[in-house]
NUKEDO-8189 format. One record per residue (C-alpha): residue in three letters; chain; x, y, z. Coordinates in Angstrom, 1 decimal, padded with zeros to 4 digits. Each point is the difference from the previous one (the first is absolute). Last residue first. Layout:
N
{node Ala A {X Y Z}} ...
//
This chain:
323
{node Leu A {-025.1 -001.2 004.9}} {node Lys A {003.4 001.3 000.8}} {node Val A {002.4 000.2 -003.0}} {node Ser A {003.4 -001.3 -000.9}} {node Leu A {002.3 000.4 -003.0}} {node Ser A {003.3 -001.7 000.1}} {node Ile A {003.2 000.5 -002.0}} {node Val A {003.1 -002.2 000.4}} {node His A {003.4 000.7 -001.4}} {node Ile A {002.7 -002.7 000.4}} {node Ala A {003.6 001.0 -000.5}} {node Phe A {002.4 -001.0 -002.7}} {node Leu A {003.1 -002.2 -000.4}} {node Gly A {-001.4 -002.5 002.6}} {node Tyr A {002.0 -001.8 002.7}} {node Pro A {-001.3 001.6 003.2}} {node Glu A {-003.0 001.7 -001.7}} {node Ile A {-000.5 003.7 000.8}} {node Ile A {-003.6 000.8 000.6}} {node Tyr A {-001.8 003.2 -001.0}} {node Ala A {-003.6 000.2 001.2}} {node Tyr A {-002.9 002.2 -001.1}} {node Asn A {-003.5 000.5 001.5}} {node Leu A {-002.8 002.0 -001.5}} {node Ala A {-002.9 000.6 002.3}} {node Pro A {-003.8 000.4 -000.7}} {node Glu A {-002.1 001.3 002.9}} {node Trp A {-003.2 -001.8 -001.2}} {node Asp A {-002.2 002.7 001.6}} {node Ser A {001.3 002.5 -002.5}} {node Tyr A {002.5 002.9 -000.2}} {node Gly A {002.0 -001.4 002.9}} {node Thr A {003.2 -000.5 -001.8}} {node Arg A {003.0 -002.3 000.6}} {node Val A {003.6 -000.2 -001.1}} {node Thr A {001.9 -002.9 001.5}} {node Leu A {003.8 -000.4 000.0}} {node Gly A {002.7 -002.7 -000.3}} {node Phe A {003.5 -001.1 000.7}} {node Ser A {001.6 -003.4 000.1}} {node Pro A {003.3 -001.5 001.3}} {node His A {001.5 -003.4 -000.8}} {node Ala A {001.6 -002.4 002.4}} {node Lys A {001.4 -003.0 -001.8}} {node His A {003.6 001.1 000.7}} {node Ala A {-000.6 -000.6 003.8}} {node Asp A {000.5 -003.7 -000.4}} {node Lys A {-000.2 -002.0 003.2}} {node Thr A {-002.4 002.2 001.9}} {node Glu A {-002.1 000.5 -003.2}} {node Trp A {-001.1 003.6 -000.7}} {node Gly A {-002.7 -000.7 -002.6}} {node Asp A {-001.9 003.3 000.3}} {node Leu A {000.9 003.5 000.9}} {node Gly A {-002.6 002.8 000.1}} {node Ala A {-001.0 003.5 -001.0}} {node Arg A {-003.1 002.2 000.1}} {node Leu A {-001.4 003.4 -000.9}} {node Thr A {-003.6 001.0 000.4}} {node Leu A {-001.7 002.9 -001.8}} {node Ala A {-003.5 001.5 000.0}} {node Glu A {-000.4 000.7 003.7}} {node Val A {003.6 001.4 000.2}} {node Val A {003.3 -001.7 000.7}} {node Asn A {-001.6 -003.2 001.3}} {node Val A {003.0 -002.1 000.8}} {node Glu A {000.6 -003.7 -000.9}} {node Gly A {002.1 -002.7 001.5}} {node Gly A {001.7 -003.3 -000.8}} {node Val A {002.1 -002.8 001.4}} {node Arg A {000.5 -003.6 -001.1}} {node Ile A {002.2 -002.7 001.5}} {node Ile A {000.4 -003.5 -001.5}} {node Thr A {001.2 -003.2 001.6}} {node Ala A {000.6 -002.7 -002.6}} {node Pro A {-000.4 -003.8 -000.5}} {node Ser A {-001.8 -000.4 -002.5}} {node Thr A {-002.3 -001.2 002.8}} {node Asn A {-000.9 003.5 001.2}} {node Ser A {000.8 002.6 002.6}} {node Glu A {-001.3 003.5 -000.3}} {node Ile A {000.7 003.1 002.0}} {node Glu A {-002.1 003.2 000.0}} {node Ala A {000.3 003.8 000.2}} {node Ser A {-002.4 002.9 -000.2}} {node Leu A {-000.1 003.8 000.3}} {node Ile A {-003.1 002.1 -000.5}} {node Gly A {-001.0 003.5 -001.0}} {node Tyr A {-001.1 003.4 001.3}} {node Gly A {-003.3 -001.3 001.3}} {node Asp A {000.2 002.4 002.9}} {node Asp A {002.9 -001.8 001.7}} {node Leu A {001.8 -002.7 -002.0}} {node Ala A {-001.5 -003.5 -000.2}} {node Tyr A {002.5 -002.8 000.9}} {node Ser A {-000.1 -003.4 -001.7}} {node Val A {001.2 -003.4 001.0}} {node Gly A {000.4 -003.2 -001.9}} {node Leu A {000.6 -003.8 000.4}} {node Ile A {000.0 -002.2 -003.1}} {node Lys A {000.0 -003.8 -000.4}} {node Arg A {000.4 -001.1 -003.7}} {node Leu A {-000.4 -003.6 -001.1}} {node Pro A {002.0 -000.3 -003.2}} {node Phe A {-002.1 -001.1 -002.9}} {node Lys A {000.4 -003.7 -000.9}} {node Glu A {000.9 -001.2 -003.5}} {node Ile A {-001.2 -003.5 -000.7}} {node Thr A {001.2 -001.9 -003.1}} {node Ser A {-001.6 -002.6 -002.1}} {node Ser A {001.8 -001.6 -002.9}} {node Gly A {-000.1 -000.3 -003.8}} {node Leu A {002.2 -002.4 -001.9}} {node Gln A {-003.1 -002.2 -000.8}} {node Gly A {-001.6 002.9 -001.8}} {node Tyr A {002.3 003.0 000.1}} {node Leu A {-002.4 002.9 -000.4}} {node Lys A {-003.2 -001.5 001.4}} {node Ser A {002.0 -001.9 002.6}} {node Thr A {001.5 003.2 001.3}} {node Asp A {-002.0 000.2 003.3}} {node Trp A {000.8 002.9 002.3}} {node Lys A {-001.4 000.3 003.5}} {node Tyr A {000.2 003.4 001.4}} {node Lys A {-000.2 000.5 003.8}} {node Ala A {-001.8 002.0 002.6}} {node Asn A {-000.7 -001.8 003.4}} {node Phe A {000.4 003.3 002.0}} {node Asp A {000.9 002.8 -002.3}} {node Lys A {000.2 002.7 002.7}} {node Ile A {000.1 000.0 003.8}} {node Val A {-000.7 003.5 001.3}} {node Ala A {000.8 002.2 003.0}} {node Gly A {-000.9 003.6 000.9}} {node Leu A {000.7 002.4 002.9}} {node Thr A {-001.3 003.5 000.0}} {node Ile A {001.4 003.0 001.9}} {node Gln A {-001.7 003.4 -000.1}} {node Ser A {-003.2 -000.4 001.9}} {node Thr A {001.7 -002.7 002.0}} {node Leu A {000.7 -003.7 -000.4}} {node Pro A {-002.4 -000.2 -003.0}} {node Tyr A {000.0 -003.8 -000.8}} {node Ile A {-000.3 -001.3 -003.5}} {node Ile A {000.0 -003.8 -000.9}} {node Gly A {000.5 -001.8 -003.3}} {node Leu A {-000.5 -003.5 -001.6}} {node Asp A {000.8 -000.4 -003.7}} {node Leu A {-001.1 -003.1 -001.9}} {node Gly A {001.1 -001.6 -003.3}} {node Leu A {-001.5 -001.9 -002.9}} {node Ala A {002.4 -000.5 -002.9}} {node Thr A {-000.9 -000.6 -003.7}} {node Ser A {002.4 -001.3 -002.6}} {node Thr A {000.5 000.3 -003.8}} {node Leu A {001.9 -001.7 -002.7}} {node Asp A {-002.1 -001.0 -003.0}} {node Thr A {001.5 003.0 -001.9}} {node Phe A {002.5 001.7 002.3}} {node Leu A {000.3 001.5 003.4}} {node Ser A {-003.5 001.0 000.9}} {node Asn A {-000.1 000.3 003.8}} {node Tyr A {-003.2 000.4 002.0}} {node Ile A {000.0 001.0 003.6}} {node Ile A {-003.2 -000.4 002.0}} {node Lys A {-000.3 001.9 003.3}} {node Thr A {-001.8 -000.4 003.3}} {node Thr A {000.8 002.8 002.4}} {node Leu A {-000.9 -000.2 003.7}} {node Gly A {-000.2 002.8 002.6}} {node Ile A {000.1 000.6 003.7}} {node Ser A {-000.4 003.5 001.5}} {node Ile A {000.7 000.5 003.7}} {node Lys A {-001.4 002.9 002.1}} {node Arg A {-003.3 -001.6 000.9}} {node Ile A {-000.3 -002.8 -002.6}} {node Lys A {000.2 001.5 -003.4}} {node Met A {-000.8 -002.3 -002.9}} {node Ala A {001.8 -000.6 -003.3}} {node Phe A {-000.7 -001.3 -003.5}} {node Ser A {002.3 000.0 -003.0}} {node Leu A {-000.6 -001.4 -003.5}} {node Ser A {002.9 -000.3 -002.4}} {node Phe A {000.6 -000.7 -003.7}} {node Leu A {003.7 -000.2 -001.0}} {node Asn A {001.1 -000.2 -003.6}} {node Glu A {003.3 -001.1 -001.5}} {node Ser A {000.9 000.5 -003.7}} {node Val A {002.6 -001.2 -002.4}} {node Ser A {000.4 001.1 -003.6}} {node Tyr A {001.2 -001.3 -003.3}} {node Asn A {001.1 001.5 -003.3}} {node Asp A {000.3 -002.5 -002.8}} {node Thr A {002.3 -002.2 -002.1}} {node His A {003.3 001.7 -000.3}} {node Phe A {002.7 -002.2 -001.4}} {node Gly A {002.7 -001.5 002.3}} {node Asp A {000.2 -003.4 -001.6}} {node Gly A {-001.8 -001.6 003.0}} {node Asp A {-002.9 002.4 -000.4}} {node Arg A {-000.2 003.6 001.4}} {node Gly A {-002.4 001.9 002.2}} {node Asp A {000.8 003.6 000.8}} {node Ile A {-002.0 001.0 003.1}} {node Lys A {-002.0 003.1 -000.8}} {node Ser A {-001.9 -000.1 003.2}} {node Thr A {000.6 -000.4 003.7}} {node Gly A {-002.6 -000.3 002.7}} {node Ser A {-002.0 001.4 002.9}} {node Asn A {-003.6 000.4 001.0}} {node Leu A {-001.4 000.6 003.5}} {node Ile A {-003.7 -000.1 000.6}} {node Gly A {-001.5 001.0 003.3}} {node Leu A {-003.2 -000.2 002.1}} {node Ala A {-000.3 001.4 003.5}} {node Ile A {-002.4 -000.6 002.9}} {node Gly A {-000.8 001.7 003.3}} {node Ala A {-001.3 -000.7 003.5}} {node Asn A {-000.6 001.7 003.4}} {node Thr A {-001.6 003.4 -000.8}} {node Asp A {-002.0 -001.5 -002.9}} {node Ile A {000.9 -001.6 -003.3}} {node Pro A {003.0 002.2 -000.5}} {node Gln A {001.1 000.2 -003.7}} {node Ser A {002.8 -000.9 -002.2}} {node Tyr A {000.7 -000.1 -003.8}} {node Phe A {003.3 -000.7 -001.7}} {node Ile A {001.3 -000.2 -003.6}} {node Ser A {003.6 -000.7 -000.8}} {node Asn A {002.6 000.1 -002.7}} {node Leu A {003.7 -001.1 -000.2}} {node His A {001.5 000.0 -003.4}} {node Arg A {003.2 -001.4 -001.5}} {node Asp A {001.6 000.8 -003.4}} {node Leu A {003.5 -000.2 001.4}} {node Ser A {-000.4 003.2 002.1}} {node Leu A {-003.1 000.8 002.0}} {node Phe A {-002.9 002.5 -000.3}} {node Gly A {-002.6 -000.9 002.6}} {node Tyr A {-003.8 000.8 -000.3}} {node Ser A {-002.3 000.3 003.0}} {node Val A {-003.7 000.1 000.6}} {node Ser A {-001.6 000.9 003.3}} {node Ala A {-003.4 -000.2 001.6}} {node Ser A {-001.3 001.3 003.4}} {node Asn A {-003.0 -000.5 002.2}} {node Glu A {000.1 002.0 003.2}} {node Lys A {001.7 000.1 003.5}} {node Leu A {002.2 -003.0 -000.2}} {node Leu A {000.9 -001.5 003.4}} {node Pro A {-001.9 -003.3 -000.6}} {node Thr A {002.2 -000.6 -003.2}} {node Ile A {003.4 000.2 001.8}} {node Ala A {000.1 -003.7 001.0}} {node Pro A {000.6 -001.0 -003.6}} {node Asn A {003.7 001.2 000.3}} {node Tyr A {002.0 000.9 -003.0}} {node Ser A {-002.8 -000.4 -002.5}} {node Gly A {-002.7 001.5 002.2}} {node Ser A {-000.5 002.8 -002.4}} {node Leu A {001.2 003.1 001.9}} {node Glu A {000.0 003.7 -000.9}} {node Gly A {000.6 002.1 003.1}} {node Phe A {000.5 -001.3 003.6}} {node Lys A {000.3 -003.5 001.4}} {node Val A {003.7 -000.8 -000.7}} {node Ala A {001.2 -003.1 002.0}} {node Thr A {000.9 -002.3 -003.0}} {node Met A {000.8 002.9 -002.3}} {node Ala A {003.8 000.0 -000.4}} {node Asn A {-000.3 -000.5 -003.7}} {node Gly A {003.0 002.4 -000.5}} {node Met A {-002.3 003.0 000.6}} {node Gly A {-000.2 000.8 -003.8}} {node Met A {-001.0 -003.7 -000.6}} {node Gly A {-002.9 000.4 002.4}} {node Arg A {-001.3 003.2 -001.4}} {node Ala A {000.6 -000.8 -003.7}} {node Gly A {-002.0 -003.3 000.0}} {node Phe A {000.6 -003.4 001.4}} {node Gly A {003.5 -001.2 000.4}} {node Met A {002.8 -002.2 -001.5}} {node Arg A {-001.0 -003.0 002.1}} {node Ser A {-002.8 -001.3 -002.2}} {node Phe A {002.4 000.0 -003.0}} {node Thr A {002.3 -002.4 001.9}} {node Gly A {-002.7 -002.7 -000.1}} {node Ala A {002.3 -003.0 -000.1}} {node Thr A {003.6 000.7 000.9}} {node Glu A {002.9 002.0 -001.4}} {node Val A {001.7 001.3 003.2}} {node Gly A {000.1 003.7 000.4}} {node Gln A {-001.4 002.3 -002.6}} {node Gly A {001.1 -001.2 -003.4}} {node Tyr A {-003.5 -000.2 -001.4}} {node Ser A {000.6 000.5 -003.7}} {node Leu A {003.4 -001.7 -000.3}} {node Thr A {-001.3 -003.3 001.5}} {node Ile A {-003.3 000.3 -002.0}} {node Ala A {001.9 000.5 -003.2}} {node Leu A {002.3 -003.0 000.7}} {node Cys A {-003.1 -002.1 000.5}} {node Ile A {-001.4 001.2 -003.3}} {node Val A {003.2 -000.7 -001.9}} {node Ser A {000.3 -003.5 001.5}} {node Ile A {-003.6 -000.8 -000.9}} {node Leu A {000.6 001.1 -003.5}} {node Phe A {003.2 -002.1 -000.3}} {node Lys A {-001.7 -003.1 001.4}} {node Ile A {-002.9 000.4 -002.4}} {node Lys A {002.4 000.4 -003.0}} {node Ser A {002.0 -003.0 001.1}} {node Leu A {-003.1 -002.1 000.2}} {node Ser A {-001.0 000.9 -003.5}} {node Leu A {003.5 -000.8 -001.2}} {node Tyr A {-000.1 -003.4 001.7}} {node Lys A {-003.4 -000.8 -001.6}} {node Glu A {001.2 001.1 -003.4}} {node Gly A {003.2 -002.2 000.4}} {node Ala A {-002.1 -003.0 000.9}} {node Leu A {-002.2 000.6 -003.0}} {node Asn A {002.9 000.0 -002.4}} {node Met A {001.6 003.2 -001.4}} 
//
């Protein structure tokens, strides 16, 4: 084969591998519209995902600031959480979060969210297996909020790093702005704008040479309004929220949890209910088992999420402690 043929074959292999990886991502994160940063909209930890991610106005229980940065001044003590998600199609969704109040009127939170797909079958232009590939996306966040009288206002700065293929990566910088307002002792209102200015910029010139190009993929700007209602005597909480974004889509989420006994909490939720396509709605269920044998008060959280188009459900396990 001449040199021109070798060059063409090499380019064909690269295009084929990129196509396979992009297809895997589309199949992996089939929740709603396939847009940039979809992994960061799947949820954060077993508690939130078990409540259908309807957490914008929730101010009680285990919280990380990931859903609404304005919640951090309302935290009572330092807390840490680690989560591991079992997903179909060789995917994973893992997270680590830490939050603490600074004083009675401020708080901070740190978070890492990791997601990806592995064991992607790479093949050359002739259809022969070459290697197994993987894709990963990572979110690193820092949240800070202050309480001004009854209102809490928070800001999250986050860096999102996407490794799609060899010499093909992109980094996005996004901002979340949130607010929490307790209307009464039981009713809380919340609002958040997420992924402001976040976008991926892809440059394939290292792969394709002169045939390469630059592409910008914007994250949908999400505007969410939420409300929560605390049941009497700390028995539980109900929450609901509505989201509009630039996909475009209007999404409704609802969730709730009940403290059956001091050591056990049960919860359920509904996420992804789009007003134009109700088939994307998917329920979730979860529980928390806690113990008070130490000052750390460790708690084990579990969530079972039914994917709208998946063959299998998502299982998420979180371990949280108070420090």
